[in-house]
C-alpha positions in Angstrom: -29.4 29.8 5.1 -28.0 27.0 5.3 -28.8 25.5 2.3 -27.8 27.7 0.2 -23.9 25.9 0.5 -25.4 22.9 0.7 -27.0 23.0 -2.6 -24.3 24.9 -4.3 -21.5 21.9 -3.3 -24.5 19.0 -4.4 -24.8 20.9 -7.8 -20.7 21.3 -7.9 -20.8 17.5 -7.1 -23.0 16.7 -9.8 -21.2 19.3 -11.9 -17.4 17.3 -11.3 -19.4 14.3 -11.6 -20.2 14.6 -15.3 -17.1 16.0 -16.1 -15.3 13.1 -15.1 -18.1 11.0 -16.8 -17.4 12.1 -20.2 -13.9 12.6 -19.8 -11.3 9.8 -20.7 -9.5 7.3 -18.3 -5.6 9.3 -18.3 -3.0 6.8 -19.5 -0.8 5.1 -16.5 2.2 7.9 -16.8 -0.2 10.3 -15.9 -1.7 9.0 -12.8 2.2 7.8 -11.6 2.8 11.8 -12.0 -0.1 12.6 -10.2 0.8 10.0 -7.4 4.0 11.4 -7.5 3.0 15.0 -7.1 0.0 13.7 -3.9 3.5 12.2 -2.2 5.8 15.4 -2.4 2.7 16.9 -1.2 2.5 14.9 1.8 6.3 14.6 2.3 7.0 18.8 1.8 4.2 19.6 4.0 5.9 18.8 7.2 8.8 20.5 5.8 6.8 24.0 4.7 5.3 23.9 8.0 9.1 23.8 9.8 10.1 26.6 7.4 7.2 28.8 8.4 8.2 28.1 12.3 11.9 28.8 11.4 11.2 32.3 9.6 8.4 33.1 12.4 11.1 32.6 15.2 13.7 34.2 13.0 11.4 37.3 13.1 10.2 36.9 17.0 14.5 37.1 17.5 14.9 40.5 14.8 11.9 42.3 17.3 13.4 40.8 20.0 16.9 41.9 19.7 15.5 45.4 18.2 13.6 46.0 21.6 16.0 44.1 24.0 19.1 47.1 23.8 16.8 49.0 26.5 16.1 46.7 29.3 19.6 45.4 28.8 20.8 48.7 29.9 18.2 48.8 32.4 19.4 45.7 33.7 23.0 45.7 33.6 22.8 48.9 35.6 21.0 47.1 38.2 23.8 44.3 37.9 26.0 47.2 38.6 24.7 48.5 42.0 24.3 45.0 43.3 28.0 43.8 42.5 28.8 47.0 44.3 26.5 46.5 47.2 27.9 42.7 47.2 31.6 44.6 47.3 30.8 46.1 50.5 29.2 43.6 52.3 32.0 41.4 51.4 34.1 44.1 52.4 32.4 44.8 55.9 31.7 40.4 56.4 35.9 39.8 55.7 36.6 42.6 58.2 36.1 41.1 61.7 37.8 38.5 59.9 41.0 40.4 58.2 41.3 42.8 61.3 42.2 40.1 64.1 44.5 37.8 61.8 46.3 41.3 60.7 46.9 42.9 64.2 47.8 39.4 65.2 50.5 38.7 62.1 51.7 42.6 63.7 52.3 41.1 67.0 54.2 38.3 65.4 56.3 40.2 63.2 57.2 42.6 66.5 57.6 39.3 68.3 60.3 38.6 65.7 61.2 41.5 66.1 62.3 41.9 69.4 63.7 38.5 69.6 66.4 39.1 66.7 67.3 42.4 68.7 68.4 39.7 71.8 69.9 37.0 69.8 73.4 36.2 70.2 75.5 36.7 67.1 76.6 32.4 67.5 72.9 31.5 67.3 72.5 30.3 71.0 71.1 26.9 69.6 73.8 24.7 70.9 
């Protein structure tokens, strides 16, 4: 089973050798063109790989963009809920700080109002 490909490959190599042995030697221009083609294949190989990678990335992004709206809607709902929870927590946390300072400001305003009633018309600061 394993010998059949080896025998066919050997016959192929012998046939190629016979064909090359009967062939004429190419001119220098032909060898230069063949060398240029081989150099271009070597130079464009990485570019072709990069092109395939970019095409795969763009196709993946296209499928991702088509798939994303449903999870994004769910995420937007979760973020709205968390924003409301954070707002309520901030209001509850700020209430102990705001209430005493508001009461202190109300007392200060009442004191200034009371002091303005008893203040003399001349100012009395002299």
